[in-house]
N, C-alpha and C positions, 0 to 999 in steps of 0.2 A: 432739910435738907431731903433731896429728891435717896431714893433707893437704892441700892444697891445689887444688881442679878448678881450672885455667884455661881458661874455656866462652872459646872465641874461634870467631869466622867471619872467615876470607878474605875481602876483599870489603870489609870493617869501613875506617874510614879508622883510629879511635885505638886502631885493634889495631896500628896498627904503632908506635907508641908504648910497649905493653906489650910486642912481639916482641921491641924491642932494647934493651931495657933488662931485661930479663927474670930473664937466666941472672947479671949483673953484682949487682941483688938477691937475688937466692938466696947466691948467694954468699955477699955481705955478711949478710944476717942467718943464715944455718946453716939454711934453710927449705926443704921440700920439695915442689915444683910437675907437677902433673900437668893436662899439652896434653889439652884435649877440644875438637876443634874439632868445629864443629855448622854446618846450615843458619842463620843467622837473617833470609832472606831471608822461609825457611815461616813462621817463627815471629813478622815481622811485618805477613805476609801476614793470617792468622787475625787479626792484631788491629787487623786497618785501615791501621796506621803505618806510613806514606812518610815520613823523618824529612828530605830533603831533597830529593826530587821537589818541582818548581814552587814550591822556595820561594829563592828568588836570594839575601837577607838572609844569612837561617840557614846558605845552604852559604856565602858568600865567612867569615863567622863562621868555621864551622867553620878552616878550615883555617886564616883566621886564627891563632886557636888554639891548633891541633898546628901552627904555626910557633912562637908563641909558649915553648910547652911543650917544644918540640925542640929548640929555643935552650935551653931553664933545663939539660934532663940533656948536651948537646953532645952531640945528633944528626944530624947531617946528613941533610936530604930536599930533591926537590925539588918545589917544591909552587907550582899542586897540579896535584898530578898525577892522570892520567887516572881518573873515575870517573864512575859505576860500573862494575864490572869488567863482563863481558859472561860470564863461567861460572862463579861462585858456587859452583854445587856441585860442579863439578868438580874445582876445585879445592879445594874444601876434603874431597871423595872423597879425592883423588891423598895430602893433605895426612894424612887418618886414614890409610891403607893404609903412610903413609909410622914412624904412632906404634906398628901394629903389628909391623913389620916395627922398628924404630929410627933409624929417616930422619927422622920426622916433625918437629922438632926444627928439625933442621938444616935442614931442605925449607923450610918457613913461612916462618925466618931467610931465607933466602936468596930467596924470592918477596920477600917485603918491602923489601926491599933493592933488586930491580930494577922494583918495582913502582915504592918511594916516590926510589931517589935515578934510578935509570935511565930515568923513565918510559914503564917500557912496561905496559900495563896487565895485569892480573895475573891475568887470565879466557880470554886469549888465550892461544892452544897455545904458541908462541915465546919464553914468559914461562916455564912450565910448564916446557916442557923446560931451557928452558937453565939452572931452581933443580934439574930432577935431575940433572944435570950437575956441578952445583955439589959433590952430594953424592952421585958418583962413581956415577948409577942411571942402566936407561938410559928413554930417553922413549920411544921407543917400544915397547916392553913396561911400562911402571908408569900409562901414559895406559893401555894397553888394559885392565892391571886392575881398572885408578879406576871404568874406568864397565862392571866387571860386573860383574852382578848381584846377588849378595852381599857387595860396597863401595856401591850403590846403598843394599843394605836396613842395611848399618850405620848408614850415617852419615842415615839415616832415625829409625831409633831410638836415637841419642846425639843428635836435634833433638827428640828423644819427651821423651828423660831430665832432658833442659834444659828443656824444656815443662813437665814435672814441677817437678820442681826451683824453677819459679819462675822461669829467666834469662827474660829480655826484650827481652836484647840485649847487643850485643859489645863490649868484653870486658868480662867477668862473670867472678869468682871467687868459686866457694864453700866455707866453713867450715862445720862443721857440720849441714846446710844453712842457716843464714843467707847470702844471696844479696848483693854486693858488688859494684852496675855502675856500668864507667868506669874508667882506669887511673888514674883520683884516691885512688882508695880501696885498692888493695894495701897500703898501708900501715894503711888501719886491716882490710882482711882479715889479717894478718896476729899486731894485736893481737889479735882474735878468736882468732885459732886459741893465741897462747900466753894468755893469760886472760878469756875468755871474753868477752869486752865492751871497749871502742874505746879508748882513754884519746890 
């Protein structure tokens, strides 16, 4: 089965649902997913797309929609969570560093729990530090490393790659160049991986 690339950006609210349920989903369907952090804010800025800013009705809908979907999956969430996050690039730089070293998935899941369960804004240094501690990583060292020119450039490169693939939002799954946008497209991506079409 071809690998599914999970393009996500810490700072995306709907990504909370995918990050929380993805490990069990992978185990249930015996599928491999590669986690790919990127900067969705860069892509949205280039598209002049501000999904919720200045849109209170849509924002209310978004929180209620996440609440309904979380209940469907049996996921606890304290909503609304602080939004938007203050340092989206840094959060994703830490995640990318972690992906390079094998602790990125754990970091991402911990950070989303801190954000959605404990109400601590995910771009804050306190949330990032706590998420690092929970996956046995040194906060001071890794926050410094995540700010390095190499990791900044690596996140920019991943964001550029996402753009080239046609990714425009998070979460997105890409299978054989086919883009599936949204937490509710997991099963469609799996179908495409297995049989080459949506069933």
